[in-house]
N, C-alpha and C positions, 0 to 999 in steps of 0.2 A: 736582511737575513745573506750570511758569504754562503755563494755557493762555487763548486767546486773544489780543488782538494786541498790539501793543506801546504803552506808555501815552503818545505822546510829551505829550499836553496836558497830562497830570500829571508829568510832569518841566517841563516849562516851568512852570508853575505851582510844583512845587518849588523850582525853580532860581530864581525871585524869591524865594522865603522866604528860600532859604541865603544868594542873597548878602549879607543884610542880616547875615548872621553871622561872613562873610571872603569868600576865595580858594575858588571851587568850579572841581573838576575831574570834568567829565562824563565818563564812563567810554564805551566802544564797547559796544553791547548784543552779547551772544553768549552760549552754552550755558553754564551752569556760573560766571554772571556773579555776585562773592558780595554786590559790593555797587555802585547805581547812580551814585553820586558822591561824592566826598569833599570835606569842607570842611574850607580848611585856616590857621587865626592862629597869631599868633607860640606862643598857649601849646597851642595845641590841635590835633590831626587828629581829623577825624570822619567817620568809614567809615557812608554810610546808603544805607540799603534802602525801596523806597517801596513797601506795598501796597494794594489796594484791595478794598476790603471792601465787602458791601452794607451794614449797622449797623457804625457805632462807637461807640458805648453799647455798651461792653463792658470789663468788669474785666482788668486783667491775664493775671490765671490763663487767662482764656479765651482772651485774644487768643495767650497760649505753646501754646495748642491749634491754632486758627486758623491761625497763622505758624510754626508750628513750622519748617519746610524755613527761612523767610528767618532766622529768630531762630538756626539750626543753623550755616547758613553765616555768619550776621555773628559769631557766638561762635570761628568759625577765623582770628579778626584778633585781635592780643595786645590784652591790656587793661589801661590802665596811667593813670595821673595825665593825660599827654598824649593819650593815643589813646581817642577815647570809638568806641562802637559805636550807630548810633542806626536803630531801625525806625519811616516816617513811614507811618501807614496813612492812607487818603481814602474819602471816603465817594462814592457815583456823583456827587453835587451840589458834588464840592471843597472838603468840613470836611475839616480835619488835625485831626489828634492826632498827638503824638510822642514817643516811647518810646525810656530809655536803654537797652543792652541790659547786665547783668551775667550773671556768672558763676552766679547765683540766681535772676535775674527780671529784671522790669521794671521800672525808674522814670519816671514818665510827666514829659514833660518840656512847658515853654511854647514856645512861636515860636521867642525867644530863646537857647534851648538850657539854660535855668536850670530847676531841679528844682520843683515843683510841689507844697508843700506842701498835704494834704488836711488839712482843717480841719472836723470838725463844726460843726455848724450849733448858737447855745445853745440850751440847754433838753435837748439829745442826749445820752447817754451815749457816753462816750472809751472803750467798751471795743474801739473797730474796726468795732461792728456799727451803723447809724444808719438813721435813715430821715427822707425830705427831701433837702433841696437841698446837693449840698457847693462848701464854699467851696474852693480855691482861690486860692492865693498863691506871687510868684515868690520864689524864690532865688539866688542869683548861684551860676551852669552853674563849674567848675576852670575853674581861670585867668580868672577874671572877675569879679573882688570888685570891687563896685560898694555901696558904704557905702549910698545910699538903698535897694537892695535887700533887706539884712540881714532875716534871718527877727525876726518880733517875736512875743514871748513872750504868748497872749492871758492880761488881768487877772483873768478865771477863773480859770484854771490854777493851782494851785495847785504854790507853790517848796519841794521839801522843808528843812528847814533842816540844815544842813549842824554834824557837831557842832564846838563850838569849845571849846581848853579852858578852864575856871575862872582867875577875874583871878589876877594874879601867878605866871601858868604862863609859861614861853617859849612864845610864837607868839601871845601875847594882844595886840592893839593898847592900845596907850599914848595917854595923850596925848603924850609922849615921839617917837610915832612917826617915825623919819628920812622915811618916805614921804610925810609931811605926811596922813596920813590919819586922824580922828580917829575915837571910840570911834561917834558917832554916827551917820558917813557911813554912807550902803547903798546 
């Protein structure tokens, strides 16, 4: 159960962020409200719940514990490529973090709704545990394909070689390839 006064100031600030993403529908406050507002675009309907936390520097698993009630409420909305469920958390100083609620967990988003990819800094192991600063970069949100925001694979990331058939076997590129690709193109 939520305690305290109604987050009017936080809703005002959240609305300013949401307007940049689409048409905003504020819901009338009442007991049992699952979302505070929705954002509608041609491609996507987003149900949003906001929550104030004293410390917003938390892991997704820690947030799942702290905001279990809000996340459970958002999971009552159906999820699909056209419907997104988001939890927006904010600090007492109105610093914001945004998360998409999936069936299996939380995915961190940018202000524009694009997924943030967590990238380990150079020189740190890529095992998922890291020490230091996390570098975040945007990836297009569902229905918002932006070629300028296409994820890039770092040059230091090894790309596994795909098995290819030996020369002369069907499927091997040749100089007479109708696609116009030559064996040296890559």
